[in-house]
N, C-alpha and C positions, 0 to 999 in steps of 0.2 A: 550583476544579478543573472542567474542562470535559469533556464526554462527547459521543460520537455520540448524536444524538437519534433521532427517528422515522425509519424507513426506508420508502420506497415503491418499488414495482417496477411500472413501466408495461410490461405484457406485450402485444405486438402481438396483436390479435384477442381479448384478454381484458380489457383495461382496467387500472385501477389497483388494485394489491394493496398493503396497508400494514400497519404495526405501530406501536404506540405507544411512547413513550419508555420505555427500560429493557428493550426486547425482548419485552414482553408483547403478546399479540394484542389488538387493539382491537375488542371485540365491539360497541361502540356506533357504530362507523363514523366517529368524530370525526376520526381521523387522515386518513381518506380525504376527508372533507368539507373539512377545512382545506387539504389538498393540491389538491383540485379547485378551491377558491375562491381560492387564492392567485394574485396577479397575477404569475406567474413563467413562465419558458419551459417548453415541454413537458418532462415527466419523461424521465429517461434511458431509452432504448428497449431493452427486453429482448425476446427471443422465446423460444418453447418449442421446443426441438430435438426432443424425444421425446414420449412420451405423458404425460398427467397420471397422478398416483397413482390407482390403482383399488382400493385396499384400504381397509378401515375405518380411520379415523383413530385412532391410539393415544391413550388417555387420558393426561392430564398425569402422573399417578402413575407410569405405565409409562415415559414419557419420562424422568422424573426418575431412576428406578432405572437406566435404560440410561445416562444421562449420568454418573451416579456411577460406573458400571463402566468407562466410557471414561476418566475422569480418574483415572489410576493413577500410575505412576511413569514413564510413557513407555515406548517400545519398544526402547531401546538406541541406540547410535551408528549412523549411516548411512554414514559415509565421505564425506559431502558437507560441505564447509566451512560453518560456521554463518553466514557472511556472506550466503550465498544465501537463507537464511530471510528476511532482512529486505530483501534485494534483491527477493525475490518480493513482499514487501509493498509496496515502492515501485512495482513493476510493476503491481500491483493498483490502486493509487491513480492511476497514470498512465492505465490503461485506463478507469477510471470517473471521471476528472476532468471536471468541468463547467466548461469555459472561460468560459461565459457568466456564471458566478458572479463573475468578476473583471472583467467588462466591462459591468456594469450601467449605468455612466454613459456608455457609448458608444452610437453608433447601430448597433445589432446587427440585421443583416438576418435575415429569416425563414430563409434558407438556412443562415446561421451558427448559428441556434438549434438546428438539427439537427446540423450538422457539429461544432459546439462541444461536443456532448454524446455523440458517437459514440465507440465504443471503438477507440482506435488508439494505437500506441506512438510518440508524437511529442513526448514530453517537455513537453506543455503544463502539466503539474503543476510543472515547473521554470521555464518561461518565461512562463506566463500568456498574456495577449494580446499579448505582445511590448512592447518599449520605446516603440513608437508609440501604444499604447493608454493613454489617460489614467488608467484605473483600475489598470493594471499598472506604471506608471512607478515606483511605490514599491519594486518589486523590484530596481531597477537603480541603478547608480551614476549620477552626473550626466552622465557621458559617453554614457549610453544604449547602451553596448556591454558593459561588465562587469556581472555580477550582484553584488548586495550580499552581503557576508558579515558575520558577527558576531565579537565579541571575547570570549574567555573571561575569567572572573575569576581573578586571582591567588589562590593558596591554598597554605599550608604550604610556602613556598619555591619553588613552581612559578609562574613569571611568567604574566601575562596573555598570551594568544596571539591574534593577529589571524588570522581566517579559519577558526577551528576551532569556531565555534558558528554557529548560524543567526542572521540579523539580527533584532534585537529592539529594544525601547525606545519604541515608539509608545504613546501613551495617558497617562492621568493617574492610574491606579491601579497597584498592584503587579502585579495579575493581567494587566492590559493591557500593561504594560511587559515582562512575561515572554513574551507571545504572539509567536510567530515571524512575521516579515513575509515570508511565502512564499505562492505561489498556492494551495497545498493545505494547509490547517492540519493535516490528518490525518498529514502527514509529520513532525509533532512529537509524535506519540502516544506514542512510546517513544524512548529514547535511541538505539537501534540504527538505526531508520529515519531518525531525525533526523540522525545522523552520516553515513548514506548520502546523504541529500539534500545535506548540507553538502559531502560529497566531490564530488558532481556539480557543485555551484556552482563549487568550486575547479577542477574539470576544465575547465568552460567558460571560466573566466577564464585558465587556462593556455593553452588553445587560442587565445584572442584574442591573448595576448601572444607567441605563437610564429608568428602569421601573417606571411607575407612583408610587408616594408614597402611593396611595390608594390600591395598591396590597398588601394583607396581607403577613406577613413574611413567613407563612407556605406555601404560593403559589408561592413565588418568584422564587424558583429554577425550578419548573415544568413549570411555565409560560415562563421563559427565555429559557429553553431547547426546548420547543415547537417552540418558535420563531426562535431560531438558527437552529433547524432541518428543519423547513419549508424553511428558506432562503437557507440553504445548498442544499436541494432537488431542489428548484427553480433554483439555480445556475447550478446544474448538468444538468437540463433539458434545460435551455435556453442559457447556455454559454459553458459548457464543451462538451456535446454531439454533438452540431452542428459543433464544431471545429474538432472533430476526426471522425465523421461519415458524410455521405451525409445528409444534412439537410432535404431533401425531404423524405428520408427513416425514419429519426427520427420522422418527423411529421406524416407519414403514420402509424407508429406503435402506436403513441399516439391517433390517430383518429380512426383507424380501428382495433387495437388490434394485437396480435401476430399471425403469420402465421406458424411458424416453431417449436416453443417451448411451450410445455404445453398448447396447444390450448384448450380452453373450461374448463380450470382448475377452480375449485371453489375458490373464494377469501378466504375461510376458510381453504383450504389445506395448509399444511406447504410447503413452496417453496423449490425447490432444485436449484442447480447451474449446468448448462450443462458443462460437462467436456471439451467439445470442446472450450467453452468460457475461462475457467480457464487455460487450458494447452496450448491453441493456440491463440484464437482470441484476448484476452485482452493483450497478450504479445506484441501487437503493440507498447506499451509504451517503450519497450527496444530499438526500432529503433529510438525513439525520443530523447534518451539520447545524450548529447554532450560530447566531450572529455574534454572540459574545459569551464569555464564560466567567464564572467566579473562580479565577485561576488559582489563586493562593491568597494568603492573608494580606498581601500588599496590593495585588491587582484583583480586588474584590468588587462586589456589586456590579458585575459585568465589565470590569476593567480589562479583562483578557479578551479584547475584541479579536475578531477573526483576522483583521488586517495586521494586528500586532503579532499574532501567532505566525503569520507568514514573515513578518519583519525579523523576528527573533529566531530565524533559521539561517542556515548557511547556503541552501540551494536557492530559495526564493527571496531571501532578504540579506541583510548585512549584519545580523546579530546586534543591531542597535548601534553599529559603528565600531564595535570592538572586533576582536579576533576569537573570542570565546563567549559562551553564554554568560550573561551577568547572573550572579547568585540570586537576585530577586525574581528571576523568571523560572526557577526550578518548579516543576509541577507538584502540586499537592494532590496526590492520587486519591486521597480520601474524598475529594470533591468529584472524582470521576468514576469511582467504583464503590459499590457497597461491600465492605469487607466483613461485616457481621460480628465485629468485636467492638466493645464499647470504646476502647482507646484508639480505634481506627475509624471513628465515625465523626461526621460533622452534622450540624443541624440541617434540616430540610431546606432552610433558606440559603444555605451556602452550597448545597449540592447541585450538580449540573445533570439534568436529564437531557438525553438526545431528543431532537425533534421527531415528530411522528413520521413513520415510513408512509409516504403518500406521494402525490404528484406535485408538491410545492417545494421550492427551495427558498432559503432566506435571501434577503435583498443583497447582502455583500457578494453573493455568488453571481450576481448579475454584472459585477464589475471587478473581475479578478485583477489583482495588482500586477503591474508589469506588462499587461497585454494592451495592444491598441484597442480602441473602443469597439471596432467591428468584430473582434475576436474575444472580447472580455466576458461575454455572457456564457456561463458554464452550460446552461440549458441549451443554448444555441449550438455550442460546440458538440454536445451530445447528439442533438438532432441531426446535425450535418454529418457527423461520423456514421450514424445509423443509416442515413441516406447513401453515403458513399459505399458502404458494404452491402447495400440492398437488403437491409434487415426486414424480416417479416413484420407485418402489423400485429398488434396485440390480438385482434380477432383471429388472424391466421394461426397464431401460436396456440390460442385456446382450442381451436378445432383440432390442431395437430395433437395436442396433449390429450384431448378427450378420446381421440382415436387410438391412442397408445394405452388407454385404460388406466 
């Protein structure tokens, strides 16, 4: 079983902030020393939008009590389809994807070291460095146009199905053979985000297959990627953001520009990510997670528990003991999104709504699988990380944003 390891945050003007494996703060500074000494590209570039926290740091015992209070039963249904929970996780990974990680064998220019690590919704987590990059070629079919897909394992009368699992099979051990062959391994962290990534692979391949015959072979990949990326960005703008934010605020930002973050920045500047967004704001998705899902007709009535969604992945679990996803665990996306067509709908009793965006998390997030008990509470991990980077309090951020108009 694999896990996310140490995290480091390179904050512009502040240097490197880091934590050790398991989410514990590294008082010895070893994590920072390793990160600083490693012969790697510059760390992902964060910036601080508002003030630093100016209050006395809470002791760990207090943080633990607060975390235990946060992890209750969740705050009720939100009305947002549950698919957007894991689409949000995919977006997070796309924003923080380090393209240089899959281009280490290529001649990477200094400019690309910055560009390849900057936050943008360009589907690099899907495409890597492109079929022309020698380290990314493994993500593509031999034609260099289609993305590779995987095949599920037949089980209980359900045949193996091409295209419904992530590509796997490289390596000489069971664990390596389970590992997804995709640019960002985090997208195999749980089954819901893995199936989201798989759906985007299939979407790219469908776009390739529906391009006009007049498009030359040398242009088919770039044309398909452009269409897929534009559709993806349009979906984020018109469907995802208005569901998780106040639509009026979203429209105001697009019409009138930013008021709080990098105001007046040149379009040619390499963008950064505000640490307040990464460590706090975007963690709203954690409150949207359900304890269980009506996953498909086999794992119905809450049978798709959160623990099983981790188990049937390659990064956090063992795919149920096999080397590919069993066919009975393919996602029924009709239960995760409202498609608006009669033949693509299920009854309300089968549909999964995300939990409400609030200050509560469902109980399974208080005991993450594979972590020691002291590190298994997701709320506690978030609180400790916020303390580590000296995040401002909510009251401080409210005052800051009010002053920005």
